[in-house]
Every structure is written in C-alpha cells, then in structure tokens.
N, CA, C and O atoms as a MOPAC input file, in Angstrom:
PM7 MOZYME 1SCF
protein

 N    129.10000 1   -11.81300 1  -147.26400 1
 C    129.14600 1   -11.38500 1  -145.98400 1
 C    129.98600 1   -10.52900 1  -145.65800 1
 O    131.06700 1   -10.64200 1  -146.23500 1
 N    129.86400 1    -9.49300 1  -144.75300 1
 C    130.63100 1    -8.44300 1  -144.36100 1
 C    131.69300 1    -8.86900 1  -143.70100 1
 O    131.46100 1    -9.53200 1  -142.69000 1
 N    133.08600 1    -8.62300 1  -144.06900 1
 C    134.20000 1    -9.23500 1  -143.20400 1
 C    134.42900 1    -8.16400 1  -142.18700 1
 O    134.13000 1    -6.97000 1  -142.22200 1
 N    135.20000 1    -9.07700 1  -141.01800 1
 C    135.33600 1    -8.17000 1  -139.58700 1
 C    135.77800 1    -6.72700 1  -139.72400 1
 O    135.30100 1    -5.77200 1  -139.11000 1
 N    136.72600 1    -6.70400 1  -140.59000 1
 C    137.63800 1    -5.32800 1  -140.88800 1
 C    136.38200 1    -4.31900 1  -141.46700 1
 O    136.02000 1    -3.36900 1  -140.77300 1
 N    135.91000 1    -4.52500 1  -142.45100 1
 C    134.95600 1    -3.93600 1  -143.01000 1
 C    133.83700 1    -3.28900 1  -142.01700 1
 O    133.47200 1    -2.12000 1  -141.89800 1
 N    133.42400 1    -4.48800 1  -141.34300 1
 C    132.17400 1    -4.20900 1  -140.03700 1
 C    133.00400 1    -3.06200 1  -139.08400 1
 O    132.35200 1    -2.07200 1  -138.75200 1
 N    134.10300 1    -3.14200 1  -138.73600 1
 C    134.96700 1    -2.15000 1  -137.68100 1
 C    135.14400 1    -0.72900 1  -138.44400 1
 O    135.08800 1     0.38200 1  -137.91800 1
 N    135.32700 1    -0.97300 1  -139.54500 1
 C    135.26500 1     0.42700 1  -140.26200 1
 C    134.21000 1     1.15100 1  -140.21200 1
 O    134.25100 1     2.30000 1  -139.77100 1
 N    133.26700 1     0.67000 1  -140.59100 1
 C    132.09300 1     0.95300 1  -140.48900 1
 C    131.09100 1     1.50600 1  -139.45400 1
 O    130.14300 1     2.29000 1  -139.46100 1
 N    131.72900 1     0.74700 1  -138.57900 1
 C    131.27800 1     0.93600 1  -137.19100 1
 C    132.07100 1     2.34900 1  -136.89600 1
 O    131.42000 1     3.35400 1  -136.60800 1
 N    133.35700 1     2.37500 1  -136.97200 1
 C    134.37800 1     3.63600 1  -136.63400 1
 C    133.67900 1     4.82300 1  -137.46200 1
 O    133.22800 1     5.81300 1  -136.88600 1
 N    133.62700 1     4.67000 1  -138.72800 1
 C    132.87800 1     6.03500 1  -139.65800 1
 C    131.62600 1     6.22900 1  -139.04400 1
 O    131.50400 1     7.37100 1  -138.60100 1
 N    130.67600 1     5.50800 1  -138.87300 1
 C    129.50400 1     5.59600 1  -137.95000 1
 C    129.54200 1     6.35600 1  -136.79600 1
 O    128.70100 1     7.24700 1  -136.68300 1
 N    130.36400 1     6.17600 1  -135.90400 1
 C    130.46100 1     7.02100 1  -134.49000 1
 C    131.21000 1     8.52100 1  -134.98500 1
 O    131.00600 1     9.61700 1  -134.46300 1
 N    132.02700 1     8.25700 1  -136.01400 1
 C    132.56600 1     9.54500 1  -136.21000 1
 C    131.51800 1    10.71700 1  -136.84900 1
 O    131.46800 1    11.93300 1  -136.66000 1
 N    130.66100 1     9.76000 1  -137.73300 1
 C    129.60200 1    10.50600 1  -138.24700 1
 C    128.74900 1    11.39400 1  -137.20200 1
 O    128.60100 1    12.60400 1  -137.37800 1
 N    128.20100 1    10.70800 1  -136.10700 1
 C    127.46400 1    10.84800 1  -135.08400 1
 C    128.05100 1    11.89100 1  -134.44300 1
 O    127.31300 1    12.83300 1  -134.15500 1
 N    129.75000 1    11.98400 1  -134.00900 1
 C    130.28400 1    12.92400 1  -133.27800 1
 C    130.36400 1    14.11000 1  -134.17300 1
 O    130.63400 1    15.20800 1  -133.68800 1
 N    130.16900 1    13.97800 1  -135.32700 1
 C    130.58500 1    15.44500 1  -135.96100 1
 C    128.91700 1    16.26300 1  -135.95500 1
 O    128.70200 1    17.44900 1  -135.70700 1
 N    127.78200 1    15.06900 1  -136.35300 1
 C    126.49000 1    15.76800 1  -136.18900 1
 C    126.49500 1    16.23800 1  -134.90800 1
 O    126.11000 1    17.40600 1  -134.95300 1
 N    126.75700 1    15.88300 1  -133.70500 1
 C    126.27600 1    16.55600 1  -132.36200 1
 C    127.49700 1    17.78600 1  -132.18000 1
 O    127.38800 1    18.79300 1  -131.48100 1
 N    128.43200 1    17.47200 1  -132.84600 1
 C    129.40100 1    18.96300 1  -132.66000 1
 C    128.83900 1    20.28000 1  -133.70500 1
 O    128.89900 1    21.49800 1  -133.53900 1
 N    128.35500 1    19.56600 1  -134.67800 1
 C    127.58000 1    20.53500 1  -135.73300 1
 C    126.41400 1    21.31500 1  -134.96300 1
 O    126.25700 1    22.53500 1  -135.01900 1
 N    125.71900 1    20.53200 1  -134.32400 1
 C    124.40400 1    21.08700 1  -133.31300 1
 C    124.97400 1    21.75500 1  -132.53900 1
 O    124.70100 1    22.95000 1  -132.65200 1
 N    125.88400 1    21.43300 1  -131.54000 1
 C    126.32800 1    22.26900 1  -130.09800 1
 C    127.09300 1    23.36000 1  -130.47200 1
 O    127.46800 1    24.07900 1  -129.54600 1
 N    127.51000 1    23.75000 1  -131.91700 1
 C    128.59600 1    24.68900 1  -131.94100 1
 C    127.74500 1    25.93200 1  -132.10000 1
 O    126.60400 1    25.93100 1  -132.56300 1
 N    128.45500 1    27.06500 1  -131.64300 1
 C    127.70100 1    28.54600 1  -132.08700 1
 C    128.20100 1    29.17000 1  -133.03700 1
 O    127.56000 1    30.00300 1  -133.67700 1
 N    129.58200 1    28.82400 1  -133.30500 1
 C    130.11100 1    29.45200 1  -134.48100 1
 C    129.58700 1    28.54300 1  -135.78900 1
 O    129.76100 1    27.34200 1  -135.99500 1
 N    128.99800 1    29.38200 1  -136.46800 1
 C    128.22900 1    28.95900 1  -137.77500 1
 C    129.19300 1    28.30700 1  -138.98300 1
 O    128.98600 1    27.31400 1  -139.68100 1
 N    130.29400 1    29.21100 1  -138.96800 1
 C    131.39300 1    28.72300 1  -139.69100 1
 C    132.01800 1    27.01100 1  -139.44800 1
 O    132.23600 1    26.23500 1  -140.37800 1
 N    132.23400 1    26.68000 1  -137.89500 1
 C    132.55000 1    25.82300 1  -137.50700 1
 C    131.45700 1    24.47000 1  -137.32500 1
 O    131.69600 1    23.28900 1  -137.07700 1
 N    130.37100 1    25.08500 1  -137.52800 1
 C    128.89700 1    23.87000 1  -137.75400 1
 C    129.06400 1    23.19100 1  -139.06400 1
 O    129.00300 1    21.99400 1  -139.34600 1
 N    129.30100 1    24.28900 1  -139.83100 1
 C    128.81500 1    23.89200 1  -141.44400 1
 C    130.10400 1    23.15300 1  -141.69500 1
 O    130.07000 1    22.29900 1  -142.58100 1
 N    131.04300 1    23.31700 1  -141.16100 1
 C    132.43400 1    22.39800 1  -141.39300 1
 C    132.44100 1    21.33900 1  -140.86600 1
 O    133.17900 1    20.50900 1  -141.39800 1
 N    131.72600 1    20.93300 1  -139.73600 1
 C    131.49200 1    19.61200 1  -138.75800 1
 C    130.30100 1    18.80700 1  -139.74400 1
 O    130.31000 1    17.59200 1  -139.93900 1
 N    129.31600 1    19.73500 1  -140.29400 1
 C    128.21000 1    19.28900 1  -141.10900 1
 C    128.95100 1    18.56400 1  -142.39300 1
 O    128.59900 1    17.41200 1  -142.64500 1
 N    129.93700 1    19.17000 1  -143.19500 1
 C    130.50300 1    18.51100 1  -144.08300 1
 C    131.46400 1    17.28400 1  -143.85600 1
 O    131.76400 1    16.42000 1  -144.68000 1
 N    131.82600 1    17.39200 1  -142.71000 1
 C    132.65000 1    15.99000 1  -142.07000 1
 C    131.48200 1    15.03800 1  -142.09800 1
 O    131.59400 1    14.00700 1  -142.76200 1
 N    130.40200 1    15.28300 1  -141.45400 1
 C    129.38700 1    14.54000 1  -141.12800 1
 C    128.54500 1    13.92800 1  -142.91400 1
 O    127.77100 1    12.97900 1  -143.03500 1
 N    128.92700 1    14.62400 1  -143.75900 1
 C    128.51200 1    14.19700 1  -144.88600 1
 C    129.79600 1    13.35000 1  -145.63700 1
 O    129.45300 1    12.40400 1  -146.34600 1
 N    130.85500 1    13.56300 1  -145.54900 1
 C    131.93800 1    12.78900 1  -145.73400 1
 C    132.05500 1    11.59800 1  -145.41200 1
 O    132.57900 1    10.71300 1  -146.08800 1
 N    131.38500 1    11.46400 1  -143.94600 1
 C    131.49800 1     9.74600 1  -143.43300 1
 C    130.50600 1     9.27600 1  -144.08900 1
 O    130.57500 1     8.11200 1  -144.48400 1
 N    129.45100 1     9.99700 1  -144.33900 1
 C    128.04800 1     9.11300 1  -145.17200 1
 C    128.66200 1     8.63100 1  -146.57000 1
 O    128.54200 1     7.51300 1  -147.07000 1
 N    129.27500 1     9.62200 1  -147.02700 1
 C    130.09700 1     9.16100 1  -148.32400 1
 C    130.80700 1     7.78200 1  -148.29000 1
 O    130.59600 1     6.80400 1  -149.00700 1
 N    131.75500 1     7.95400 1  -147.22000 1
 C    132.54800 1     7.06100 1  -146.96100 1
 C    131.83400 1     5.72300 1  -146.59900 1
 O    132.43300 1     4.66700 1  -146.80300 1
 N    130.78100 1     5.72200 1  -146.15700 1
 C    129.85500 1     4.56600 1  -145.73200 1
 C    129.27300 1     3.85800 1  -146.67700 1
 O    129.10200 1     2.63900 1  -146.64800 1
 N    128.80600 1     4.95200 1  -147.93600 1
 C    127.92600 1     4.35900 1  -149.07600 1
 C    129.11200 1     3.65200 1  -150.02700 1
 O    128.88900 1     2.64500 1  -150.70000 1
 N    130.50100 1     4.38600 1  -149.97600 1
 C    131.40600 1     3.64400 1  -150.75200 1
 C    131.64200 1     2.62400 1  -150.42000 1
 O    131.78900 1     1.80700 1  -151.32800 1
 N    131.81300 1     2.09500 1  -148.88300 1
 C    132.05100 1     0.74900 1  -148.54600 1
 C    130.98200 1    -0.31900 1  -148.62800 1
 O    131.28200 1    -1.51300 1  -148.61900 1
 N    129.69300 1     0.12400 1  -148.71000 1
 C    128.46400 1    -0.30200 1  -149.13800 1
 C    128.26600 1    -0.81500 1  -150.46900 1
 O    127.40100 1    -1.63400 1  -150.78000 1
 N    129.29700 1    -0.17800 1  -151.40700 1
 C    128.97600 1    -0.75000 1  -152.91600 1
 C    128.22400 1     0.18700 1  -153.45000 1
 O    127.67200 1    -0.26400 1  -154.45400 1
 N    127.90600 1     1.44300 1  -153.21400 1
 C    127.18600 1     2.43200 1  -153.73000 1
 C    128.11700 1     3.78800 1  -154.38200 1
 O    128.35800 1     4.90200 1  -153.91700 1
 N    128.46000 1     3.18100 1  -155.54300 1
 C    129.29800 1     4.12700 1  -155.94600 1
 C    128.52500 1     5.49300 1  -156.71500 1
 O    128.96300 1     6.63800 1  -156.59800 1
 N    127.36800 1     5.15500 1  -157.47000 1
 C    126.67300 1     6.31400 1  -157.99500 1
 C    126.11000 1     7.10200 1  -156.89900 1
 O    126.21000 1     8.32000 1  -157.04900 1
 N    125.62600 1     6.75000 1  -155.99200 1
 C    125.34700 1     7.64900 1  -154.58800 1
 C    126.50300 1     8.57100 1  -154.28400 1
 O    126.49100 1     9.78000 1  -154.05000 1
 N    127.36900 1     7.83200 1  -154.33400 1
 C    128.45000 1     8.51400 1  -153.69400 1
 C    129.07200 1     9.57400 1  -154.87500 1
 O    129.77600 1    10.52100 1  -154.52500 1
 N    128.84600 1     9.40200 1  -155.86400 1
 C    129.28400 1    10.44600 1  -157.28000 1
 C    128.33700 1    11.54500 1  -157.00000 1
 O    128.81200 1    12.68000 1  -157.04000 1
 N    127.08000 1    11.41100 1  -156.72400 1
 C    126.20600 1    12.49800 1  -156.44400 1
 C    126.16400 1    13.09200 1  -155.14100 1
 O    125.96500 1    14.30600 1  -155.17400 1
 N    126.29700 1    12.57500 1  -153.98200 1
 C    126.27800 1    12.94700 1  -152.90700 1
 C    127.32800 1    14.00800 1  -152.42900 1
 O    127.01400 1    15.14200 1  -152.06500 1
 N    128.84100 1    13.43300 1  -152.47400 1
 C    130.11600 1    14.30600 1  -152.40100 1
 C    130.06300 1    15.52700 1  -153.02800 1
 O    130.13400 1    16.45500 1  -152.22200 1
 N    129.94000 1    15.93700 1  -154.45000 1
 C    129.81400 1    17.43100 1  -154.67600 1
 C    128.55800 1    18.26800 1  -154.21900 1
 O    128.55500 1    19.48400 1  -154.02400 1
 N    127.44500 1    17.36800 1  -154.07500 1
 C    126.21500 1    18.07800 1  -153.34800 1
 C    126.33500 1    18.35700 1  -152.01700 1
 O    126.17900 1    19.56100 1  -151.81500 1
 N    126.62400 1    17.50600 1  -150.69100 1
 C    126.47000 1    17.38900 1  -149.52800 1
 C    127.83700 1    18.01800 1  -148.97100 1
 O    127.94400 1    18.59100 1  -147.88600 1
 N    129.05200 1    17.77200 1  -150.07600 1
 C    130.21900 1    17.96700 1  -149.16700 1
 C    131.13000 1    19.41900 1  -149.89000 1
 O    132.15000 1    19.97300 1  -149.48000 1
 N    130.23800 1    19.72200 1  -151.14000 1
 C    130.90400 1    20.69000 1  -151.92900 1
 C    129.94800 1    21.98300 1  -151.92900 1
 O    130.41100 1    23.05200 1  -151.53200 1
 N    128.54700 1    21.88700 1  -152.39500 1
 C    127.80400 1    22.77200 1  -153.00600 1
 C    126.84900 1    23.49000 1  -151.96900 1
 O    126.44200 1    24.65200 1  -151.96100 1
 N    126.55100 1    22.15200 1  -150.85900 1
 C    125.65600 1    22.73100 1  -149.41000 1
 C    126.55700 1    23.65200 1  -148.74800 1
 O    126.19600 1    24.77500 1  -148.39400 1
 N    127.68900 1    23.20800 1  -148.58100 1
 C    128.42800 1    23.99000 1  -147.37300 1
 C    129.02300 1    25.22900 1  -148.07100 1
 O    129.20900 1    26.18900 1  -147.32400 1
 N    129.36400 1    25.38700 1  -149.39800 1
 C    129.72800 1    26.43000 1  -149.89900 1
 C    128.55900 1    27.59800 1  -150.11500 1
 O    128.99900 1    28.74400 1  -150.21000 1
 N    126.95300 1    27.40700 1  -150.21100 1
 C    126.13000 1    28.14000 1  -150.04900 1
 C    125.67700 1    28.70000 1  -148.93100 1
 O    125.08300 1    29.77600 1  -148.85800 1
 N    126.05400 1    27.71000 1  -147.72700 1
 C    125.86700 1    28.00900 1  -146.43600 1
 C    126.65700 1    29.05600 1  -145.97500 1
 O    126.19600 1    29.90100 1  -145.20700 1
 N    128.07100 1    29.08200 1  -146.46500 1
 C    128.98700 1    29.69100 1  -145.99700 1
 C    128.93000 1    30.97500 1  -146.56300 1
 O    129.36900 1    31.89200 1  -145.86900 1
 N    128.44800 1    31.25600 1  -147.76300 1
 C    127.80300 1    32.19800 1  -148.65700 1
 C    126.89400 1    33.09500 1  -147.66900 1
 O    127.11300 1    34.27300 1  -147.38900 1
 N    125.74400 1    32.23200 1  -147.16000 1
 C    124.68800 1    32.96700 1  -146.32900 1
 C    125.03300 1    33.28900 1  -144.94600 1
 O    124.41500 1    34.18700 1  -144.37500 1
 N    126.11700 1    32.53400 1  -144.25400 1
 C    126.52100 1    33.22900 1  -143.11900 1
 C    127.41400 1    34.35300 1  -143.02800 1
 O    127.69900 1    35.08700 1  -142.08200 1
 N    127.87000 1    34.31300 1  -144.48100 1
 C    128.99700 1    35.77100 1  -144.46300 1
 C    127.92800 1    36.71900 1  -144.69300 1
 O    128.26900 1    37.83400 1  -144.29900 1
 N    126.76600 1    36.69300 1  -145.18100 1
 C    125.77700 1    37.94600 1  -145.01200 1
 C    125.00300 1    38.00300 1  -143.84900 1
 O    124.18000 1    38.91700 1  -143.80100 1
 N    125.08300 1    37.17300 1  -142.82200 1
 C    124.44800 1    37.29100 1  -141.47800 1
 C    125.77600 1    37.04000 1  -140.65400 1
 O    126.95500 1    36.93500 1  -140.99400 1
 N    125.10600 1    36.98400 1  -139.40900 1
 C    126.06200 1    36.85000 1  -138.31200 1
 C    126.63200 1    35.55200 1  -137.98100 1
 O    126.01100 1    34.53300 1  -137.67600 1
 N    128.05700 1    35.73400 1  -138.08900 1
 C    128.53600 1    34.13300 1  -137.76200 1
 C    128.13800 1    33.41600 1  -136.63300 1
 O    127.91500 1    32.20700 1  -136.70200 1
 N    127.99600 1    34.24700 1  -135.28600 1
 C    127.76300 1    33.55400 1  -134.28500 1
 C    126.24800 1    33.57700 1  -133.92800 1
 O    125.48600 1    34.48100 1  -134.27000 1
 N    125.84900 1    32.34100 1  -133.10800 1
 C    124.60500 1    32.23000 1  -132.69600 1
 C    124.50600 1    32.89400 1  -131.48800 1
 O    125.28700 1    32.56000 1  -130.59700 1
 N    123.65100 1    33.82100 1  -131.27100 1
 C    123.31300 1    34.51600 1  -130.10500 1
 C    122.03500 1    34.11500 1  -129.05300 1
 O    121.02700 1    33.59500 1  -129.53100 1
 N    122.12600 1    34.36100 1  -127.72200 1
 C    121.22500 1    33.98100 1  -127.10900 1
 C    119.95900 1    35.10200 1  -127.04600 1
 O    118.92800 1    34.83600 1  -126.42700 1

C-alpha cells in the first residue's frame, strides 16, 4: 500500500507537471516552451521512479528530457523564436 508521504509527493509532482504543461502551451517564446516541456517530462520521470519503474526512467530521461529538447532547440534556432499571430 502506498504511504501517505508517497501519495502526497505524487500529488505534488502531478500538479507540477500539469502546471508545466499549461505553461508550455501558453508560452509564446518557443525556447521557454521547450524548457517547460522538459520540466514536465522530468516530473513524469519522478512519478515513474516513485512508482518503482526504473527501467522506464532510464529510457525516459535521456529521450524526453535530453534528446527531444535538444532537437527542438536546434529546430527553433533555424526558425523564428517567437510565435506570432
């Protein structure tokens, strides 16, 4: 059974990931949106770790926190940084 502290930590990290996702969607600066997306991915990795899925964490962190933001930053560098109307 999940302890109270673990459940509270999962709730806190879940709320933080939802806030980061919202900020990534609302942000007009693409670099900031990519950073918020990486923060959201890091929160998901924490959730996977607490739920005792270390094999998923070992793959999820390099891909969604490392490689994906790096590729998106490279593409953003080749295009416009700010989303215009």
